[in-house]
Structure formats: C-alpha cells, structure tokens
N, C-alpha and C positions, 0 to 999 in steps of 0.2 A: 155673206162673207165671201171673199175672193178665194180662188183656188190656192193662192199662196198662203193665205191665213189657215186654210184647212190643212195644208201640208205641214205648216208650222205646229198646229195643234196636234196633228197625228204624231209628229216627231217628238213633241213635248210629252205626250202620253206614253209613247214608247220609251222615252228616256226615263220618265218617272217609274214605269214598270221595271225597266232594267235596273234603276237605282234601288228599287224595293227588293228585287231579287238579289242584287249585289249585297245589300245590307243584310238580307236574310242569310245568304251564304257566309258572309263575314261573321254574323252572330253565331251561326253553327260552328264555325271554326274557333270562335272565342270560347264557346262551350266546350269544344274538344280540348282546347288548350287548358281550360280550367280543370277539366277532368284529368288531363295529363299531369298538371301541376299538383293536383290533389293526390294522384297516385304516387308521384315522386316523393312529396312531403310525407304522405301517410306511411308509405313503405319505409322511408328513412327513419321516421319516428319509431315504427315497429322494430326496425333493425337495431336501433339504439337501445330500445328497451330489452330486446332479446339478448344483445351483447352484455348489457349491464347485469341483467338477471343471471345469465349463464356464468359470467366471471365471478359474480358475488357468490353464487352457489359453489363454483369451483374453489374459490378461496376458502369458504367454510368447510368444504369437503377436504381440501388439502390440509387445513388446520386440524381437522379431526383425525386425519390419517397420521399427521406428524405427532399429534398428542398421543394417539394410540401406540405408535411406534416407540415414542419416548417412554411411555408407561411400561411397555413390554420389555424394553432394555433395562429400565430401572428395576423391574421385577426380576430379571435375570441376575443383576448385581446383588439384589437382596438375597436371592436363593444361594448364589455362590458364597456370599458372606456368611449366611446362616449355616450352610453346610460345612464351611471351613472353620468357623469360630467354635463350633460345638466340640470337636475333639481337643482343641486348644483349651477350652474351658474345663473339659474333663481332666486333661493333664494338669492344669493349674490346681484343680481341686485335689488331685492326688498328691501333688507336691506340697500344697499347703497342709494337707493332712499329715504328711511326713515331717514337715517342719514342726507342727504341733507336737507330734510324738517325740521328736528329737529334743524340743524344749522341755517337755515333761521328763524325759529321761535324764537330761542334764540337771534338772532341779533335784531329782531323786539321787543322782550320783553325788552331787555336791552335799546333799543332806547326809548321805551315808558316810562321806568322808568326815563330816563335822560331828557325827554322833559319838557317844561314849564307847569305851571298850566293850561294855556288856552288850550293847546293841549292834556294834559295828559288824560282827560276823554275820548276823541274820540279815541286816540291811544290805550289806555288800553282796551276799548270796542272791537275795531277791533282785538286786539291781543287775547283777550279771545275767541271771536268767531272762530278765526282761529285755536286756540289750541283745541277747542272742535271738530272742523271739522277733524283735523288730528287724533284724537283718540289716545292720547298719552299712553293709557293703553293697546293698542292692539299691541302685538309683534309677528312677524312671527316665526314659529316653525323651529328649526334647527335639522336635523336628527342626532341621536346619531351615534357614530362610528360603533356600532354593527349592525346598520341598513343600512349602506352603504357597497358596495362591497369592499372586500379586495382581489384583484386579485392575484392568485398564479398559478404556473404550477406544475402539478403532472406528474412525469416521472417514468415509470416502469423500474427499472433496470434489471428485469428478461428478458426483450426483448433481451438484449445482449447475455444472456446465451442461450436463444432459438435460436437466430440467429447463435451463435457459434455451437450449436448442429446440426442445419440444414445444415450449410455450411460444417461442418465436414463430413456429409454424402451425400453432393451434388456431383453428378458425380461419375464416376467409369472408370477404365481402364481395359480392358480385352485383353488377347492375342489372343483369338479366339472368333468369334461370336457363339451364342448358336445353330444356325441352319445353315446347309449347303445344297446346291442343290446336290441331290444324282444321279439323272438320267434325261436326256432329250431324249424323245422318239418322233420321227417324226410321224406325222399323216397327212392325206390329208389337206393341207392348215392350219395346226395347229401343235402345239408341246405340248405333255403331259409332264409337269414338276413335278418331285417328289423330295421331300426334306426330311431331317431327322434331329432330334435333336441330337447334338453332345455333349452338356453339360448336363450330367445326373442330376446335381444339380439345373438346371434351370427348373422351373415349367411354361411351356408355356400355356397361355390362348388363344392366337390367333397368326396366322401367316399372314404375308403380303408379297405378291409376286408382283414384278415389272419387267417390261421389256422395252426394247427400241431397235431400230435399231443399229447395230454395225457400227463402222467407225467414222471418224472425222466429217462427215456430219450427224451423227445420231441424232435423236430427243431426247428430255428429257425423263427420266424414267416416266412411268405412271403405276398406280395401275392396276393389273390384277385380284387380289383376296385378300380378307381379311376374315379369318375364321379359324376354328379349324382343317380342313383337312390338310393332308400332300401331296396332289397332286392336280393339276388343269390343265385342258386342255385350253391352250391359243389359241383362234380362230382368224380368219381373218389375217393370216400371209401370206406374199408373198413367193412363193417357191424360192429356191436357193438364199435366202437372210439371212445373218447372223443377229441374234438377241442376245442381252445380257439379261440374267436373273439373278435376285438376290432376296434373301429372308431374312426377319428378323422376330423376334418374340417379343411378349409382355407378360411379366410375370403376374402371377395371382395377381390381386389387384393393378396393376401398370397402369399408363397412357402413359408412354413413351415407345418407341420402342427400341429394342436392336440394336447394330451395324449390318450393312448389311453383308451378306455372300460375299464370293469372287465371283464376277460375272462369270457366265459360258456362253459360246457361243454355240448356237444351231441353226439349220436350218432344213428345211424340203425340200425334193426333190419331195414329192408327190403332185400331182395336187389336188387342193381343189375340193370337191364335188360341183356340180352346177346343177341347174334345167335347163331344155331345154327352151330357150327363145321362145317367140312367140306362146306359147300354149294357145288356146282359154279358157277363164274362169279363168286365173291366172295372177297375177301381181308379178313380181320378184323384189327383192332388187338389189342394185347396184352390189353386189358381187354374185348375183344369187343363194345364198344358203338359202334364205328365200322366200317362195312363199305364196301369199295371194289369197285365192279363192274369186273371185268376182261373180257378177250375170250377166256377159256379155255372158256367154256360152249358146248356144241353146241346148246343150246336158244335160241330167239330171245328169250325173255323169262323167264329163270329166276327163280323166287320164292325169297325169303329170309325165314325165319321166326325168331321169338324162340326162345331155347333152352329157355324154360320159361314157363308162364303167370304172369308177374310183374306184370301190370297189374291193379289192383283199382279198382273203382268208387270215386269220390271223389278219385282222384288225377288229375294232369295228365300226359299222355304227349306228348312233344315229339319231332318228327322235324326235324332241321336238315340242309339239303342244301348240298353244295359240288361243284365240278367241278375235276378235276386236270388237264384238258387245256388247250388254248389258251383264253384268256379270251373270244375271239370265237367260240367254238364255239356253234352254234345250240342254244339251250336246248330246242328242240322235239325234239331227239334223245331227251329224257327222256320215257318213257311209263311212269309208275309208278303203282301204286296201293298203298294201305296202309290198315290199319284194325285193329280189335280183333276177334280170332277166338275162337270158342268152343272150337275144338280145332285142334291143330297139323295142318298140311298140308290144311286145308280152304279153300285160297285159289287156286282154279284161275283161268286166264286168262279164262274165260267170265263170271266174277263171279257165276255162278248158285250162290251158297252163302249160308249164314246168317252174314253178316258185314257190317260197315260199312266202306265203301271210299270213298276220295277219289282221283281221278286227278290227274295233273300239270296237266291243263287247268283244274282247279278243279271239274270235275263230281263230284257226290257220288252214290254208289249205296248203297241200303239193301236188303240181301238180293237183290241183282241188279237192282233197279229204280232207274233214274236219277231223281233228284229235280230239282225246278224250280230251287231256290235253288243258286247256285254260289259258289265262292270265287275269288279271284284266281289266275291261273296260277302254278304253282311254277317259280321261277327259281333261279339260283345265289344262295346266301345265304338262301333262304327258310326259314322255320321254320313248321311246321304243328303245332298242338296239338290234342289230344283230351281232353275232359273228359266224364265220365259220372257219372250219378247214378241211383239206383233210384227209379222213380216209384211202383211198387206191389210189395208183397212177395208177393202172391198172384196166380195166373193170372187173366186177364180175357178176356172175349170181344171180338169186334169192336166191340160197342156199349159197351165199357168197364164191363161188369157182371161180377162174379165168376163164374168158370166153371172147372170141373175140367179141361176140355180146352182151356182158353184159352192165352193168351200172357202172358209176363212183359214188362213195359215198362221200358225204360231210356231216359233222356233224354241225348242226345249233343250236345255243343257242340264245333264244330270252328272253330278260329281260324287265320287266315293273314293276315299283314300287319295292317291295321287293320279287318278285317272278320270277323264271326262268323256262323255259321249253326247253327240248333238244330233237331234232329229227334228224334222219338220212335222208338225202335227196339224192335220186338216180337221176342222170342226165344221158342223153344219150351220152354225149360227154364230154371230159375233158375241164374244164373251167379255165381260168387264171384270167380274170377280168369280172366283172358283172355290168349290169345296175341295177337301182332301180327305183321305181316309187311309186306314191300315187294317191288317188282320193278322192274327197269330194262330198257329195250331197248338204249340206248347204253352203251358202256363208258366208264370214266373218272369216273362219278358216285360221290360219296361221301355217306353218310348217317350222321349221329350220332343216337342215340336216348337219351333221358334222361327 
C-alpha cells in the first residue's frame, strides 16, 4: 500500500477511536442525565407524598382538636344549665307543695262552711288553726330573669382569619436544601465531614449531621452532631465499611429543620487508633481507644502505648482528657507525657529517647530536651493535637545540607486550647508510621485518642 493509503488508514483508525471515546463520553452524560431525572422525579414524588400525608394528618388532628373544643364548650353549657336549673327546680317544688297545701285548705274551708251547726264550730276551729300553721302570708321568692343565667356562646370570627394566615404560610417547597456535604475525609477509624451553605439567603443558626451504615441492611440514621460548626469528626467507624452522611440546617428564630442534603457515601481504610491491651494500671474500652488509669499498677507512672504504629505523617492525632473522680480533684495529680514514637516501648520516664513529648504542664520535649515554647497546662476536658509533615525526604546534616549520616526532619505542630507551637524534629532514620503513648501518675484519669 502507498503512503497515502497508510495515512488514510491511520486517520480512519484515529477517527474511529475518537468516535468511540465520543460515544462513551456521551453515554456517560446520558447516564448522568438519567440519574438527574430520576432524582428530580423521585424527590418530587416523595415531596408529594410527604405533603399529602402531612396535610391529611393535619386535617385529622385539626378535626380532633375542634371536636374536643366543641365537646368542652358543650360540657360547660351542660354544667351551667344543671347548676342553674337545680335551684329553680327546688323553688318550683316548694311552690307546688304550697299550692297543694292551699288547695287542701280551700277544700277544708269550704267543707266547714257547708257543714251543719253542730259540727261547724269544731271544723271552723280546726280550719283556722291549720290556716295559721300554713302561714298564708309567707310566699317563696322567685328570682328575676336578670338574676338567672342566660347562656350564650361567644365565637371569635377572627380565628378563621388567623388560621387562614397561618395555613397560607405553613410549609414550603424548595428545589435545593440550604446545606450540602462538601467533603468526606478519611481518618483512622473515623471520617471528617465538612459541609457548606449553598443557599445564601438562608440564615443558618444550627446544623444537624446524621449518618448510618450503607446498604439494604443498614441501620437507621442517628445524630452525630448539632451545632454551628461546618465540620465534625465522626468517630467509632469500622474500616472498609460504607456509611451514608446527610446534613440539614435550622434557620434563625425557627424550630423546624430544613430538608436533608443529598446523602453522600464515605468510608475509611485507615485502621483506628487503639491502646495496647493488657497494660498494667489501665482499663480499656471495648474499642480500645479510651484508656482509664486505675490504681492496680505497682509502678508510680506506668506507660501506655499504642497497639500498633497507626499514626502517619500528614494526619492529626488527638488526645482528649477527662477525669472520673470528684470534679474538684486537683488537676496537678496528672503528670502525663505523650508523643509520637519511632518504636514501641521506647518511652521511658527519663524522656531520654528519640521521641516528641508534651507534659501535662505544657512543657514540650524533643528527644529528651525541653523546648522554650510551651502550651497551656492540660486540664479536665483538654484536647491536645499532633500534626506532622515531612520537611525533607533525604538525610541532612546539622547545617541543613544533604549528608549520608545526617538526620531526617519532621515538622511537628502541637495544639492545645487556642495555642499552637511548631518544632522541627530530627530523627535518625526515615519513618513512615509511628507509635504513640501516654502516662499518668494519678488514677482516675481517662484519655481518648483519635
């Protein structure tokens, strides 16, 4: 074949390949459109069902409330009627009794007038005594109409206007939730979730983060965080397990929460930090990330180490402290040091080791030497963070020049409270992963690592 034919064949192959790539890209976009259409129609159907169910329940609840109020008002009418009619009935009984006595007296008087002369005196005397006994000049008092209840019902017609106004503003439909999850960052046994507000007109007072296991067998959503921050570290997650996260917001001065964001799937491949089990003087939680210092150790200051070198440069290592004894216990009972170690069990009390240590007083030691800069003292509720980054990948000498027998430099940032200190840490050999440890003098202290 000629060169021209070869060029045409090459161009044809390239065009075919380009067409295939073009078709593949278009197909992916069609799939994206189908997913978008499915989301629009699916969410619209769910919104319709939610609205119908809510207003049906609202109508039923309103009907029940109106019926209850009607029954309560009718009961009030019944009570007023019963309480008001009873004295009238009593008065009527008294009057009817008097009428009966008067009728009987009239009959006796008429009979006495018609009787013969022999009986007239006796019957007239008896009639006169009986008339005096009845007290014909004593009449019961009948209440005037103004003194008896005239029951009426007062109904405020404005309630319909208020109800119409409230109903007209009840509920809303939005095309997008005011907040969306922005980033899911894996951490050891946890995931750092960040979100952002996407509706600039929405004034958020609080955010609410929920999560659950993914899949058909996943559990129900549970709250992970409620507050004003836009990020939260969700702890106690199993590695290599998918979790769904969603967030919503609550507006200023409102009590109801906004619609949920689109759920995002995240997982962590990093092994969670754990304390070494079986260490004398310490009790561990079920996940081994919480250690409690008890009084069973014979050593004055037993050291507790991580179960594995699970800390990597570029991560944040956090120690959070609590005390289980009386809240007024002197915090100075705590004499702890913690840091990142190159090898397990290289953390003696003398601090003369190749490690980076911070004491409870805030003093910082690098390879056994106390530094000038200090942190605030560790107290109950304190959290101390370690961040490390590699400064150089090759060994350097003391004057920062490459050297075969030099040191590797790590930059360490320690934070506590609102203060941070930064140091350069020279180690003898390149480190990829590090151990960490801590130690307490006083019992009752508890430390969470994450």
